[in-house]
C-alpha positions as CSV (number, residue, x, y, z in Angstrom):
1,M,-125.9,71.9,-24.4
2,F,-123.2,73.3,-22.2
3,G,-124.0,70.7,-19.6
4,K,-123.5,67.9,-22.1
5,L,-120.2,69.3,-23.2
6,A,-119.0,69.6,-19.6
7,K,-120.0,66.0,-18.9
8,R,-118.2,64.7,-22.0
9,Y,-115.1,66.7,-20.9
10,A,-115.3,65.3,-17.4
11,D,-115.6,61.8,-18.6
12,G,-112.7,62.1,-21.0
13,N,-109.1,60.9,-20.6
14,L,-107.1,63.6,-19.0
15,I,-103.8,62.4,-20.6
16,V,-105.3,62.7,-24.1
17,Q,-106.8,66.1,-23.2
18,I,-103.4,67.4,-22.0
19,L,-101.7,66.1,-25.1
20,I,-104.2,67.9,-27.3
21,G,-103.6,71.1,-25.2
22,I,-99.8,70.7,-25.7
23,L,-100.1,70.1,-29.5
24,L,-102.6,73.0,-30.1
25,G,-100.5,75.3,-27.9
26,A,-97.3,74.4,-29.7
27,A,-98.9,74.9,-33.1
28,I,-100.3,78.4,-32.3
29,G,-97.1,79.3,-30.4
30,F,-94.9,78.5,-33.4
31,W,-97.2,80.5,-35.7
32,T,-97.2,83.6,-33.5
33,H,-93.5,83.3,-32.8
34,S,-92.7,83.2,-36.5
35,Q,-94.9,86.3,-37.1
36,S,-93.1,88.3,-34.4
37,A,-89.6,86.7,-34.5
38,D,-87.6,89.8,-35.5
39,F,-89.2,92.1,-32.9
40,N,-88.9,89.5,-30.1
41,K,-85.3,89.0,-30.9
42,L,-84.5,92.7,-30.4
43,I,-86.4,92.6,-27.1
44,A,-84.5,89.5,-25.9
45,D,-81.2,91.1,-26.8
46,G,-82.0,94.2,-24.7
47,I,-82.3,96.6,-27.6
48,T,-83.8,99.9,-26.4
49,D,-83.3,102.1,-29.5
50,T,-86.8,103.4,-30.3
51,A,-86.2,103.8,-34.1
52,Q,-84.8,100.3,-34.4
53,L,-87.7,98.8,-32.4
54,A,-90.2,100.8,-34.4
55,A,-88.8,99.5,-37.7
56,A,-89.0,96.0,-36.5
57,K,-92.5,96.4,-35.3
58,K,-93.6,97.3,-38.8
59,G,-93.2,93.7,-39.7
60,L,-94.9,92.5,-36.6
61,T,-98.4,91.0,-37.0
62,D,-100.5,92.6,-34.3
63,T,-103.0,89.8,-34.6
64,A,-100.4,87.1,-33.7
65,N,-99.3,89.0,-30.6
66,S,-102.9,89.6,-29.6
67,V,-103.8,85.9,-30.0
68,A,-100.8,84.7,-28.0
69,N,-101.4,87.1,-25.1
70,S,-105.1,86.3,-25.1
71,I,-104.5,82.5,-24.9
72,A,-101.8,83.2,-22.2
73,V,-104.6,84.3,-19.9
74,L,-105.7,80.6,-19.6
75,G,-102.2,79.7,-18.4
76,D,-102.2,82.6,-15.9
77,L,-105.6,81.6,-14.5
78,F,-104.4,77.9,-14.1
79,V,-101.2,78.9,-12.3
80,G,-103.2,81.3,-10.1
81,A,-105.6,78.6,-9.1
82,L,-102.8,76.3,-8.2
83,K,-101.1,79.1,-6.2
84,A,-104.3,79.7,-4.3
85,I,-105.1,76.1,-3.4
86,A,-101.6,74.7,-2.8
87,P,-100.9,76.1,0.7
88,I,-104.3,74.9,2.0
89,L,-103.8,71.5,0.4
90,V,-100.4,71.0,2.0
91,F,-101.6,72.0,5.4
92,V,-104.8,69.9,5.3
93,L,-103.2,66.8,3.8
94,V,-100.3,66.7,6.2
95,A,-102.3,67.5,9.3
96,A,-105.1,65.1,8.4
97,S,-102.7,62.2,7.5
98,I,-101.1,62.5,11.0
99,I,-104.4,62.8,12.8
100,V,-106.4,60.1,11.0
101,K,-103.9,57.6,9.8
102,E,-103.6,54.4,11.8
103,F,-100.1,53.0,11.3
104,G,-100.8,49.6,12.8
105,H,-98.6,47.3,14.8
106,A,-98.4,44.3,12.5
107,K,-95.1,42.3,12.7
108,G,-92.7,43.7,10.2
109,M,-94.3,47.1,9.9
110,Q,-91.3,48.9,11.4
111,K,-89.1,47.4,8.7
112,V,-91.5,48.3,5.9
113,V,-91.8,51.9,7.2
114,G,-88.0,52.1,7.5
115,L,-87.5,50.9,3.9
116,Y,-90.2,53.4,2.7
117,L,-88.4,56.3,4.4
118,V,-84.9,55.3,3.4
119,G,-85.9,54.7,-0.2
120,T,-87.6,58.1,-0.4
121,F,-84.6,59.8,1.0
122,L,-82.2,58.0,-1.3
123,A,-84.4,59.0,-4.3
124,A,-84.1,62.6,-3.2
125,V,-80.3,62.2,-3.1
126,V,-80.3,60.8,-6.6
127,A,-82.4,63.7,-7.8
128,V,-79.9,66.2,-6.4
129,V,-76.9,64.4,-7.8
130,A,-78.6,64.2,-11.2
131,S,-79.3,67.9,-11.2
132,F,-75.7,68.7,-10.5
133,L,-74.5,66.3,-13.3
134,F,-77.1,67.4,-15.8
135,P,-78.2,70.9,-14.8
136,T,-81.4,72.1,-16.5
137,E,-82.7,75.7,-16.8
138,L,-86.2,77.0,-17.5
139,V,-87.4,80.2,-19.0
140,L,-89.1,82.0,-16.0
141,K,-90.6,85.4,-15.6
142,G,-89.6,87.7,-12.7
143,V,-86.3,86.0,-11.8
144,Q,-84.8,89.4,-11.0
145,S,-86.9,89.7,-7.9
146,A,-85.4,86.4,-6.6
147,D,-81.9,87.8,-6.9
148,M,-82.3,89.9,-3.8
149,S,-83.4,87.0,-1.7
150,A,-80.9,84.5,-2.8
151,P,-79.2,82.7,0.2
152,Q,-75.5,83.2,0.7
153,G,-74.7,79.9,2.5
154,I,-75.9,77.1,4.7
155,V,-75.9,79.2,7.8
156,E,-78.2,81.8,6.2
157,V,-80.4,79.1,4.8
158,L,-80.8,77.4,8.3
159,K,-81.5,80.8,9.9
160,D,-84.1,81.6,7.3
161,L,-85.6,78.1,7.7
162,I,-86.0,78.5,11.5
163,F,-87.7,81.9,11.2
164,K,-90.0,80.6,8.6
165,M,-90.9,77.6,10.8
166,V,-92.2,79.9,13.6
167,Q,-94.1,82.3,11.4
168,N,-97.8,83.0,12.2
169,P,-99.8,80.1,10.6
170,I,-102.3,82.5,9.0
171,T,-99.5,84.6,7.6
172,A,-97.7,81.4,6.4
173,L,-100.9,80.3,4.5
174,S,-101.6,83.7,3.0
175,S,-97.9,84.2,1.9
176,G,-97.3,80.7,0.7
177,N,-94.6,80.0,3.3
178,Y,-94.5,76.2,2.9
179,I,-91.9,75.7,5.6
180,G,-94.2,77.3,8.2
181,I,-97.2,75.5,6.7
182,I,-95.5,72.1,7.1
183,T,-94.3,72.9,10.6
184,W,-97.8,73.9,11.8
185,A,-99.4,71.0,10.0
186,V,-97.1,68.5,11.7
187,G,-97.3,70.2,15.1
188,G,-101.1,70.5,14.9
189,G,-101.4,66.9,13.6
190,I,-99.4,65.5,16.5
191,A,-101.3,67.6,19.0
192,M,-104.6,66.4,17.7
193,R,-103.5,62.8,17.2
194,F,-105.6,61.5,20.1
195,C,-108.7,63.5,19.6
196,T,-112.2,61.9,19.4
197,Q,-113.3,59.9,16.4
198,E,-115.9,62.6,15.6
199,T,-113.1,65.2,15.3
200,K,-111.0,62.9,13.2
201,K,-114.0,62.4,10.9
202,V,-114.2,66.2,10.5
203,F,-110.5,66.4,9.5
204,Q,-110.9,63.5,7.0
205,D,-114.0,65.2,5.5
206,V,-112.1,68.5,5.1
207,S,-109.1,66.7,3.5
208,D,-111.5,64.9,1.1
209,G,-113.2,68.3,0.2
210,V,-109.9,70.0,-0.5
211,T,-108.7,67.0,-2.6
212,K,-111.9,67.3,-4.7
213,I,-111.1,71.0,-5.3
214,V,-107.6,70.0,-6.4
215,R,-109.0,67.3,-8.7
216,F,-111.3,69.9,-10.3
217,I,-108.4,72.3,-10.9
218,I,-106.3,69.5,-12.4
219,R,-109.2,68.6,-14.7
220,L,-108.8,72.1,-16.1
221,A,-105.1,71.5,-16.7
222,P,-105.5,71.0,-20.5
223,F,-106.7,74.6,-20.9
224,G,-104.0,76.0,-18.6
225,I,-101.3,74.0,-20.4
226,F,-102.6,75.2,-23.7
227,G,-102.0,78.7,-22.6
228,L,-98.6,78.0,-21.0
229,V,-97.3,76.2,-24.0
230,T,-98.5,78.9,-26.4
231,I,-96.9,81.8,-24.6
232,S,-93.7,79.9,-23.9
233,I,-93.1,79.0,-27.5
234,H,-94.4,82.4,-28.7
235,S,-91.7,84.0,-26.5
236,T,-88.7,81.6,-27.0
237,G,-89.5,79.3,-29.9
238,F,-87.6,76.0,-29.9
239,D,-85.6,77.0,-26.8
240,A,-88.7,76.2,-24.6
241,L,-89.1,72.8,-26.1
242,A,-85.4,72.0,-25.8
243,G,-85.6,72.9,-22.1
244,Y,-88.7,70.7,-21.5
245,L,-87.1,67.7,-23.3
246,K,-83.9,67.9,-21.3
247,L,-85.9,68.2,-18.1
248,I,-88.0,65.1,-19.0
249,L,-84.8,63.1,-19.8
250,V,-83.2,64.0,-16.4
251,L,-86.4,63.2,-14.5
252,V,-87.1,59.8,-16.2
253,G,-83.4,58.8,-16.1
254,S,-83.2,59.5,-12.4
255,M,-86.4,57.6,-11.7
256,A,-85.2,54.6,-13.8
257,F,-81.9,54.7,-11.8
258,V,-83.8,54.7,-8.5
259,S,-86.0,51.7,-9.7
260,F,-83.3,49.6,-11.2
261,V,-80.2,50.4,-9.2
262,V,-81.0,52.1,-5.8
263,Y,-84.0,50.0,-4.8
264,P,-82.4,46.6,-5.9
265,A,-79.3,47.6,-3.9
266,M,-81.5,48.1,-0.8
267,V,-83.1,44.8,-1.3
268,F,-79.8,43.0,-1.7
269,V,-78.4,44.6,1.5
270,V,-81.4,43.3,3.5
271,T,-82.0,39.9,1.9
272,K,-78.5,39.1,0.5
273,K,-80.2,37.6,-2.6
274,N,-80.4,38.6,-6.2
275,P,-83.1,41.3,-6.1
276,Y,-83.9,41.5,-9.8
277,P,-86.4,38.7,-10.2
278,L,-88.6,40.3,-7.6
279,V,-87.9,43.8,-9.0
280,M,-89.0,42.8,-12.5
281,T,-92.1,41.0,-11.2
282,C,-93.1,44.2,-9.4
283,V,-92.4,46.3,-12.5
284,R,-94.3,44.0,-14.8
285,E,-97.4,43.5,-12.6
286,S,-97.6,46.8,-10.6
287,A,-95.7,49.5,-12.4
288,V,-97.3,49.0,-15.8
289,T,-100.9,49.5,-14.5
290,A,-99.8,52.4,-12.2
291,F,-98.2,54.0,-15.3
292,F,-101.6,54.3,-16.9
293,T,-103.7,55.0,-13.8
294,R,-101.3,57.7,-12.6
295,S,-102.6,57.2,-9.1
296,S,-101.0,55.2,-6.3
297,A,-104.3,55.0,-4.5
298,A,-106.1,53.6,-7.5
299,N,-103.4,50.9,-7.8
300,I,-103.8,49.6,-4.3
301,P,-106.2,46.7,-5.3
302,V,-103.6,45.7,-8.0
303,N,-100.8,45.7,-5.4
304,M,-102.9,43.8,-2.9
305,A,-103.6,41.1,-5.5
306,L,-99.9,40.9,-6.4
307,C,-99.0,40.5,-2.7
308,K,-101.4,37.6,-2.4
309,K,-100.0,36.1,-5.5
310,L,-96.5,36.3,-4.1
311,G,-97.6,34.6,-0.9
312,L,-96.9,37.5,1.4
313,K,-98.4,37.8,4.9
314,E,-101.8,39.3,4.7
315,E,-101.7,40.9,8.2
316,L,-98.6,42.9,6.9
317,Y,-99.5,43.9,3.3
318,S,-103.1,44.8,4.3
319,I,-101.6,47.7,6.2
320,S,-98.3,48.4,4.4
321,I,-99.8,48.7,0.9
322,P,-102.3,51.5,1.7
323,L,-99.6,53.1,3.9
324,G,-97.1,53.0,1.0
325,A,-99.5,54.8,-1.2
326,T,-99.3,57.7,1.3
327,I,-95.6,57.8,2.4
328,N,-93.5,55.7,0.0
329,M,-92.9,58.5,-2.6
330,G,-89.5,58.0,-4.1
331,G,-90.7,59.2,-7.5
332,A,-92.2,62.3,-6.0
333,A,-88.9,63.0,-4.2
334,V,-87.1,62.9,-7.5
335,T,-89.7,65.3,-9.1
336,I,-89.5,67.8,-6.2
337,G,-85.7,67.8,-6.1
338,I,-85.1,68.1,-9.8
339,L,-87.7,70.8,-10.4
340,A,-86.6,72.8,-7.4
341,L,-83.0,72.8,-8.7
342,A,-84.1,73.6,-12.2
343,A,-85.7,76.8,-10.7
344,V,-82.4,77.5,-8.8
345,N,-80.3,77.0,-12.0
346,S,-82.6,79.5,-13.8
347,I,-81.6,82.2,-11.3
348,P,-77.9,83.1,-11.9
349,S,-77.4,84.7,-8.4
350,I,-78.3,81.5,-6.5
351,T,-75.6,78.9,-5.9
352,V,-76.0,75.6,-4.1
353,D,-73.2,74.2,-1.9
354,F,-73.0,70.8,-0.2
355,G,-74.9,71.8,2.9
356,D,-77.8,73.3,0.8
357,A,-78.0,70.1,-1.3
358,L,-78.1,67.9,1.8
359,L,-80.9,70.0,3.3
360,L,-82.8,69.9,0.0
361,C,-82.6,66.0,0.2
362,F,-84.4,66.1,3.6
363,I,-86.9,68.7,2.4
364,S,-87.7,66.8,-0.8
365,A,-88.2,63.5,1.1
366,L,-90.4,65.2,3.7
367,G,-92.4,67.0,1.0
368,A,-92.8,63.7,-1.0
369,C,-94.3,61.9,2.0
370,G,-97.0,64.6,2.1
371,A,-97.7,64.5,-1.6
372,S,-101.3,64.5,-2.6
373,G,-103.0,61.3,-3.8
374,V,-104.2,63.0,-7.0
375,A,-102.5,63.0,-10.3
376,G,-99.8,65.7,-10.3
377,G,-100.0,66.1,-6.5
378,S,-96.2,66.0,-6.1
379,L,-95.9,69.1,-8.2
380,L,-97.7,71.2,-5.6
381,L,-94.9,70.4,-3.2
382,V,-92.2,71.9,-5.4
383,P,-92.7,75.4,-3.8
384,L,-91.8,73.9,-0.5
385,A,-88.3,73.0,-1.8
386,C,-88.0,76.3,-3.7
387,A,-88.7,78.2,-0.4
388,L,-85.4,76.8,0.9
389,F,-83.5,79.0,-1.5
390,G,-85.6,82.1,-1.1
391,I,-87.5,81.6,-4.3
392,G,-90.9,83.2,-4.1
393,N,-94.3,81.6,-4.7
394,D,-94.8,83.4,-8.0
395,I,-91.6,81.9,-9.6
396,A,-92.2,78.5,-7.9
397,M,-95.7,78.2,-9.4
398,Q,-94.3,78.9,-12.9
399,V,-92.1,75.8,-12.3
400,V,-95.2,73.9,-11.2
401,G,-96.9,75.0,-14.5
402,V,-93.9,73.5,-16.4
403,G,-94.3,70.3,-14.4
404,F,-97.9,70.0,-15.6
405,I,-96.7,70.4,-19.2
406,I,-94.3,67.5,-18.9
407,G,-96.6,65.7,-16.5
408,V,-98.0,63.4,-19.2
409,I,-94.7,61.5,-18.9
410,Q,-93.3,62.6,-15.6
411,D,-96.4,61.8,-13.5
412,S,-96.9,58.4,-15.1
413,V,-93.3,57.3,-14.5
414,E,-93.4,58.7,-11.0
415,T,-96.5,56.7,-10.0
416,A,-95.0,53.6,-11.5
417,V,-91.9,53.9,-9.4
418,N,-93.9,54.6,-6.2
419,S,-96.4,51.8,-6.7
420,A,-94.0,49.1,-7.7
421,S,-91.7,49.8,-4.7
422,D,-94.7,49.5,-2.3
423,V,-94.9,45.8,-3.2
424,L,-91.1,45.4,-3.4
425,F,-90.4,46.7,0.1
426,T,-93.4,44.8,1.6
427,A,-92.1,41.6,0.0
428,V,-88.6,42.2,1.5
429,A,-90.0,42.8,5.0
430,S,-92.4,39.8,4.8
431,E,-89.5,37.6,3.7
432,T,-87.2,38.7,6.5
433,I,-89.7,38.4,9.4
434,E,-88.4,36.0,11.9
């Protein structure tokens, strides 16, 4: 019986399951919140008078509080699983991609890779600017602990960054020091770049194994999101939903700006032609399917067919399209940057100056290039950007949890941006090959 239920769940549509989790969590959260509204308001206002609290608690439904706290355990378990696997995932994926990936020497590849990297960096810049223009805040637990570690300026940030880079790799993995993890992953990957094929196969197998674990955890996301939504709305009511809605609008608006303004501007600079016919073709025939698959890797056959339809050079797109699914991550850069700054905005003692913002752009772009190929993979790179501001793993993973709540929309749009631009930049490079 349980085996059949598990199989039906595994075969189901994850987006639909997440939506059901959100709706159920919202319904129960609003009910429990309404039952304990008076008491929660006193707690939020910092009232400590025992008599006043006792009077308010008389009207509190113990059952409602018990239900909310019990369901919240699902959210805590989900966030805990993410927190446990994320450091290993980042290390393995980055190291394995450097060791295993064959970048090829096809004519025009340098231009394609250049466009991929510049596009990802500019997307990170857009994310930072959007976060300054439309700042968003989240309701997070334990922000007081982050106050003590808040950086005081760019010099302190750079100093902290350097020391994190040289931390013992085992300590970095156990403590969730993503700066150190990335450093050792890149260094180890370069050092092992010319190892034997057998060793490369081992790294690829390990990478595939870790990715399967991540996919399993993400399959449990509906239960975790159910718990996270329930406790968020139970504690804050409509405030939580308002914060989520604003965050979605900033994310989607930034990605749309990248797709329809930044990328076309890059194409125009390179080709000196009207970019929008090509842009709209890529959106119509690549972005739409990517939106529903939510996987750049799964959309590779669609992009290859589109490249053939456009008459591009096969020796180029046969390499650039699979490579783009790995390193062309403008949408992921937007996600990482905006969610990291949402965490920063939620902690009053942390301020971001120009130097911090510029450094965040580089970190977001770097993190995006190492994003996992599974749905929601970019969210697991958010702690990397948060570490730049001294924000601990516990708080950063709460932001990741929020990302999964809004991921039904965010991840779909992000994948559409990433996948469509793979074809766009390949077409530009193919057209301009002498």
